[in-house]
C-alpha positions as CSV (number, residue, x, y, z in Angstrom):
1,M,0.0,0.0,0.0
2,A,2.2,2.9,1.2
3,I,5.7,2.9,2.7
4,T,7.9,5.5,4.3
5,H,9.7,7.9,2.0
6,S,13.1,7.1,0.7
7,L,13.9,10.8,0.4
8,A,15.5,11.1,3.9
9,G,18.5,13.4,3.5
10,H,17.8,14.3,-0.1
11,P,18.4,18.0,-0.7
12,D,15.2,18.4,-2.7
13,A,13.0,16.2,-0.4
14,A,10.5,18.9,0.5
15,E,10.1,20.0,-3.1
16,L,9.7,16.4,-4.4
17,R,7.0,15.7,-1.7
18,R,5.2,18.9,-2.7
19,R,5.3,17.8,-6.4
20,T,3.9,14.4,-5.5
21,R,1.1,15.9,-3.4
22,D,0.2,18.4,-6.1
23,Y,0.3,15.9,-8.9
24,L,-1.8,13.3,-7.1
25,K,-4.4,15.8,-5.9
26,V,-4.8,17.3,-9.4
27,L,-5.3,13.9,-10.9
28,R,-7.7,12.8,-8.2
29,E,-9.8,15.9,-8.4
30,A,-9.8,15.8,-12.2
31,A,-11.1,12.3,-12.0
32,G,-13.9,13.6,-9.7
33,L,-12.8,11.3,-6.8
34,T,-12.8,12.0,-3.1
35,Q,-10.0,10.5,-1.1
36,N,-12.5,7.9,0.2
37,E,-13.6,7.0,-3.4
38,L,-10.0,6.7,-4.6
39,S,-9.1,4.4,-1.7
40,T,-12.1,2.2,-2.6
41,A,-11.2,2.2,-6.3
42,I,-7.6,1.1,-5.5
43,G,-8.7,-1.4,-2.8
44,L,-7.1,0.4,0.2
45,P,-8.8,-0.3,3.5
46,Y,-8.4,3.2,4.8
47,Y,-8.9,6.5,2.9
48,S,-6.4,8.0,5.3
49,T,-3.7,6.3,3.3
50,I,-4.6,8.7,0.4
51,S,-4.3,11.6,2.8
52,Q,-0.9,10.5,4.1
53,I,0.4,10.1,0.5
54,E,-1.0,13.5,-0.5
55,L,0.6,15.0,2.5
56,G,4.0,13.5,1.6
57,K,4.2,11.4,4.7
58,T,4.2,8.1,2.8
59,R,4.7,7.1,-0.8
60,L,3.1,4.7,-3.2
61,L,4.4,1.2,-3.5
62,P,5.8,0.6,-6.9
63,S,3.7,-2.5,-7.2
64,R,0.6,-0.4,-6.9
65,L,1.4,2.3,-9.4
66,Q,-0.6,0.6,-12.1
67,D,-3.7,0.5,-9.8
68,W,-3.4,4.2,-9.0
69,A,-2.9,5.1,-12.7
70,K,-6.0,3.2,-13.7
71,A,-8.1,4.6,-10.9
72,L,-7.0,8.2,-11.7
73,G,-7.4,7.7,-15.5
74,A,-3.8,8.4,-16.1
75,N,-1.4,6.9,-18.7
76,E,0.2,4.1,-16.7
77,R,3.7,4.5,-18.1
78,A,3.7,8.3,-17.7
79,F,2.3,8.1,-14.2
80,A,4.9,5.5,-13.1
81,K,7.7,7.6,-14.7
82,R,6.6,10.7,-12.9
83,M,6.2,9.0,-9.6
84,L,9.7,7.5,-10.0
85,S,11.1,11.0,-10.5
86,Y,9.5,12.2,-7.4
87,N,10.0,9.3,-5.0
88,E,13.2,7.7,-6.2
89,P,15.3,10.6,-7.5
90,H,18.6,8.7,-7.3
91,M,17.2,5.9,-9.4
92,W,15.7,8.4,-11.8
93,N,19.1,10.0,-12.3
94,L,20.7,6.6,-12.9
95,L,18.2,5.7,-15.5
96,Y,17.5,9.1,-17.2
97,G,20.1,11.6,-16.0
98,S,19.2,14.9,-14.4
99,K,18.0,16.3,-17.7
100,G,15.3,13.6,-18.1
101,R,12.8,15.6,-16.0
């Protein structure tokens, strides 16, 4: 479901959390979903998980990115790539370099 951020000590951690929050909230609202409706669509037992993710306190499990993308009506590959850039910036840079954003 959600796990603790791997951004501890990253110089851009606060900004990356803000981008995650803003992106997910925009997608959720564009899909016309409340946090409760999104949690149900994804199969999460508690809507507070959505809140925690939108607040930047936890992050999405990579294994659940496809579920989130489908529920939000987002392109799965683009969604996963963006979430990787926000939640795993070190991996992102290894794969795409700093100019890949």
